[in-house]
Structures are given as C-alpha cells and as structure tokens.
N, C-alpha and C positions, 0 to 999 in steps of 0.2 A: 756778448754785446748787445748793444741795442740801436742795432744798424735800421738806418731811416728815420728816424725821429727824433724833433725839434726838442732842446728842452726851455720851458717858459724862462725867460729873462724878462726881470723888472729891474726899471731904473730909480724911479720913483718910491718915496717911504710910504706916502701911502698905498703901492702899489704889493710893496712889499707886505706892509703889515695887511691888509686884506688878505694876500698868500698865506704869509702865518696862520692867520686867521682859520683860515677855510683848513690848512693840515691841521690842526689842532682841535675841531669841529668833524675833524675822522678818527679822531683818538691819535692820532699819530704824534711820533716824538719826533723832534727837532735836530737831526745833527746836523755841523756845521763844520767846513769849510774852507777857510780865511787864504786867499791866492793873491799873487799879483799877477796871474795872467803869466801867460809865455810857457803855458801847461805843455808837464811832458809824466813820462811814466811813472814819476815818482809822488807829484798831483793824483795822479789815478789810484795808485795803489792806496792816499790817503781816501777818496772817493769810494774805491773797494773797500776799505777797513769802516767804513759809514753806514754801506748800506746792507742794513738790517732788517728783519719784517717788523710791522709797523714802525718804520720811522721814515720819512721826507729827510732829503739828503737837499741839502743850503750849500753852495759855494758861489762863494764873495770873489769878484776879481777889485783890486783898486789898488793901481799905484801909487802909493801914499808919499804925497810929497816931503810929509815930515819927519819920513825914516831914512832921508837921503842929506846930506850933508850938501854944501855949497862948493863943495868940488866931485862932488858923484856922478854917476852915468844918471840922473831920472831924466834927461832930456831925451835917450838914446835908450832905454831902458825900453825892450821891447814889447811890441803891444801887435796884440792880433786877436780881437774880439770875436772871428767871424769863425776860424780855424778852433780857439779854445772852445765858442758852445756848440762846433760840432764832437768834439772830445766829449766833455760832458755827456751830451745828448747818450753816444755812442757807448757811455760807460753805467748811462742809467742815473745819472743825476736828478734829483728831480724839480730843483729851481736857480738859475744862473741871476744872483744879487748883484749886476749894473751898475753903478751908480756915477753920478761923476762928480770930477771934485767940488761945485757950489752943494751937493747936497750932502758931503759929509765934512767941511767946515763953510757952514754959509757963513756969511759975511754976523761981524764981529764975535764969532768963534772966540773964547778967552779959554780956555780950561787944558790942562797939562796932568797926564798920568805919569808920573814920575817913579823908580821904583829903585831903591840902594842895595848895597848889597852884591846882589846876584849881575847887577847890570855895570859894577864900578870896572871892571876889568877885563881885558880881552878887545872882544869886536867894540864893548863900552868905552875901554878908554880911546883905542883907535879911530872911535866913529861917535864923537861929542854928539847927548842927542837921539841918535841912532835910536834908545830903548825908551825914550819916551815916546816917539812917534808911533813907535809898534803898539805899546800898552794902552797910548789914548783911543789908536785907532779899532785896535782889537777891542777895548772898552765897549767902545760905542757898537764893534761888530754885534757883540753878545746881546746889545739890547737891542739894537733895530731888531734881531733876528727871534732874540728871546728862547735861542738854543736851548736844547739840554745837556749835550755832547757837541765837544768841538774837538778836531783834527789838527795836528800838528807833525812835521815834522822830525823828525830826530837830527836831522844834517843841521837845521839851523840852533843847536843845542842848544847857547845861551838863551834863545830868545825863548825858547818853552821852560827854562827852568825861569824866566821871569814871569811869563803866565801863569805858569802856575803859580806864583808868588803873589800875584798882584791876588789872583785868583779867592790863595787862603786869607790873606789880608781884610781882604774887602767883602768876604763871607758871600760872595756869587755862587749862587746856585745851580754852574754847571761845570759836566765833569769834562777834563781836560786828557785825552789821550795822546800821548809820542806814537807814530808809525816806523819801525827802525829804516834808517837810510838805505834807497833805491838806487841801484851803481850799474853801470856800464858794465860789460863781459872783461873788461881789465879792468875793473873796481873802480875807473871815477864815480865820486859820487854823482848822479845828477841833480845838473840845477840850469836854470833858464840865463844864468849869466855865460854855459858853454858855448853857446853860438859865438859867443867874440875870438874865443879863440879859434887862431889859425891852423891848418893841419899840424903843424909843424912844433906848436904850442898843444897841439892836445894831445901828442902822442908823448912829449915830456910830463904833461903834468901826471899822468900817472904815478909819475914819481912821489905825489903826495901821498895816492893812500897808502902805497907799498912799504913808504917811512915811517908812516905810522903804524902798518903793519907789525915793521919789525921791533919798534921800539913798544906796541901795547905787547908783545909775546916777551920782550925783555925784560920788564915792569912786572909783568903777571909770572913770572915765573922765580920773582924776586929779585933780579939785576938792581943793580943802584940807579935809581930814575934819573938822578940832573944825568948820566951817563949818557943813559937810553934817547935824552930829550936833545943833549947836545950833540950826538951820532945823527938822531932827526934832523936838525935846526944846518947842518953838515949838510948833510946827504941832498937837501933840498936845494941849499947853496951850490952844491957840485951839476945839478941838474937846471937851473936857470932860472930857479926863484927867488924871490925877492921876499922874505920872510916875515912876515907881522910878531906871531908869538906863533909856538910846541909847548904847549903847557900839558902838566899834569894837575887833574880839578878833584872835590869831592863834587861827587853825579849831584849833590841834592843844593849843597851852598853854594858854589866851585869857588870858596877859597881854595886856595893854593898850598903844593904842601899837605896832602891830604893822608890819613890816618889808614895804613894798608891793612886795614879790617874794614873798612869802609866803600864803597861803592864809589867806584873812580871812574873819571870819562880824562882820556885822553885827546885835547882842544890843537886845532891848528892852523890860523890861517895863512897867507901867503899868493905873491901875485905872480903871474906871468904873462909876461909881454904888459898889457896895461888891465886884467883880467886877474881881480881877487876873488882866489877862491877858499873857503873853508871847508872840513871837515872834522871828524871825532867818532871816536872809537871807545866801546867801554870795557867798564877791567873791573873784573869780577873781584871781592874783595879776599885777602892772604887768608887762610886759617890755620 
C-alpha cells in the first residue's frame, strides 16, 4: 500500500495530454483502468493488475450519461471523488483522469460508436443504447490517454466482449486485459451498485452466484443446459429476484446455444428490489 500519498488528478484535456507526454518521455508504458467511480476492491484489483515495472497507471472516473437509459439510475449513481482518489493513491495509481461532462461531450458532439452482434442480446436487449454509450466513451478514453493496455473486470462480461470486438474491428493498437471477477466472502460479485441493497436484500442476493454455480457445475459435467438454466431461474425467483435473463453463451461471440467444445459463459442479470445485479461464470469446453 502507498499510504500518505496523493494521486495526481487532472480534469482538463490539455493537462492529461501533458501528463501522458511526460510519462512517455520517461519511456513508460501507459495502462488505463476506466471506471465510473464508487471504487471498491474489484476496481483495485484492476489497478493492481496494471501496476507493472515500467508502467504508469491512469485510472479514469467518469459517470457516463450516454450509457444510462431514461429510467436508469444516473442521478443517484454514487459519486465520491475524494474517497476514490484516496483509494487510488493507496494502491499506487499514478494519475486520475476526472473529466467533467462538458470535456467528454462538448457542444456539437455528434459521434456514436455502435457494435452489433455481441451487443445485441442480454444487457444490450434489456438496456437499448447502453453499449453504444460504452463503446463511444471507451474509444474516447483510449484516444485521450494514448494507452498501450487497458484493464476491465470480467464481471461486466458482455461489456468486455463489446470492447474486444471494436478494438479488433478498428485495428486499435491497444491490448485489452480481462481481470477475474472479485467477490465478497459469500460469493456475491463486488459492484458499486451493491450499496443500494438493504440488509435483507443483501442477504438474499447471494442466491445469484450460488444458483449460477450450481448451473455451471451441471453444464460442465454434461447435463442438459436448458434444464440447468431453468433450475437457476426458478432458484432466483424463489429467492426474491426478478430475473432479466439466465443464459449460456459462446465466450467470444456471445451467441446462445454454443457448441460444448467451445469456451462458454453462463450469464445472468436479475433485480433484487430496485437494484439490478449481473454475474457470470466461465464454463470450460467439454472434450
């Protein structure tokens, strides 16, 4: 830990470019950790993964309005810049990029990045326009920081697939690294939205990773996937969840009903009260 330090914080684009130029003048590689703030141990795992010899770590905090729908939680999304900056400093982040909305989307902004295929189902279907907002802001962050490598959590697995797709399609010279989902002791995936859960909801929410774990083990040993998914949905309903989806998909294309000899991902989204939680588990190919 890097106790007692402050992280360099930049809010304007010229200041960011100057800082990046200074890092590059030292011969450093640039690693980017994009976030929307309300940081927790899951984000710090990304920072820790990015901290390599000869690398400068830039974390961004931007609550991106373009990835929130009209009935979603943009207004109440947690914002705690001072606490986030302290946490980043403690974990050795070199620079915090903290732009206001008018810097990211100035007057006249008219560009949209849209990725078809991997973005169509699951959260893409439940949250129209969400992944356009993600792809647009992440493309901007890549250009602004001129990063060599960027780190994303596997908890947001469809988001990671979307980013990998447009990076490949647009021939962007940046490496994308997925970092395994970080979990509380009882298995619930760490998320900034977990703070919305009251004590009773938090106790019930652990049914999500447990139900997925049961389904993943069944599918992994060759049981009928449809039966395993149906059982997971029933378990979540019984626990008090309103289920958006529980599905098995190809880990690269996110096509449903993947071949068993392909890497697969079990994906789920469900609401506990007013809080929407997502999770996923890898299922290795059957040989």
